[in-house]
N, C-alpha and C positions, 0 to 999 in steps of 0.2 A: 600568471593567474593563480590566485590562492584557491585551495580546495574548499574553503568555507563559502566562497561566492557561488560555487556550483553545487553545493550540498543540497539545496532544494530539489535539484534534478533527481537525486536519489530518492527523495520522498515521492515525487511524481511517479517514478518507476515502481516503487514499492506499492503504491496505491493501484496503479494501472495493472500490474501483474497479479495482484492478489484479489482484486475486485470481482472478476468473473466467478471465481470459486466461492468467495464470501457471499455474493449476492444470490448464488444458487439456492441458498437455504431459505430464501423468501419466495421462491417460485413453487407453485403447487405441483408441477409435474416432476419435480426433483424426487428421486428415489430416497427412501429413508437411509439406505446404506451410504449414499453419497453425502447426505446432509449431516450424518453423524460420524463421518470418517475423520481420522486424525489429520489428514491433509486439509480438510475443510476447517478444522479447528485452528490449525496453524495459519491458514490464509485469513481467517477471521481475526486472529490476534494481530497479525502483521498489518492488515488493513486498518483496523481500529487504532492501533498504535501510531501508524503513519499519519492518519487523519488527526489524531490528537496532537502529535508533535508539530504538524503543519501549523496549527493554531497556537499552540503553547509557546513555541519558540519564535514566532514571527508576527504575532498580533493578528487581529481579525481580517484586515484587508489583504495583507500579504498571504495569510493563511488561505483565504479564498482563492487567491491567484495560484497557489500551489495545489490545493485540493481539486479545483475545477478541471484542470487539464488531466490530472490523474484519473478522476472519475469518468471523464469523457473518453479518454483513451481506453480505460478498462471496459467501458460500455460498448465501444465501437469495434475494438480490435478483437480478433479471436486469438487468444493467447496460445503459445505452444503447448505441448503436453502439460497437464496439470502439475505433475511432479516438478518439471523443469521450471514452469512459471512461478510456482510457490517458492522453489529454491532460489531463483533469481530475485524474487521480491524480498525474501529474507536477507539475502546478501546486500541488496540495495538499502534496506533499513539499517543493517549493521554498518554499512559504509556511511550513512548519514549520521549515525550515532558516533562514529569515529571522527568524522571530519566536520560535522555541523557545529553550530553554536551551542555552547553549554546552556542548558535550561535548568532553572532552579524552580522547584515546585513548592 
């Protein structure tokens, strides 16, 4: 099995693991220190990059099939410690960039 065929799984993981921290900036009860933390900034960058790559490299329909499970997993699961979750999401995004299809913008 080629790694390029399972590369979208890395995007799903990147979205799912970074989504809880990224979405916390939109909640009213989030403290200002958490919303402006470096970890939140990294999670936001990873989440938005993974969502963009899901659609850019795969088209709208397959992009929806990649983004939807990532968002649902991120919304329903309670991620491990934020540092570990964001680190794993960053590694997942890096793995997708290494093994995924080349996208030309």
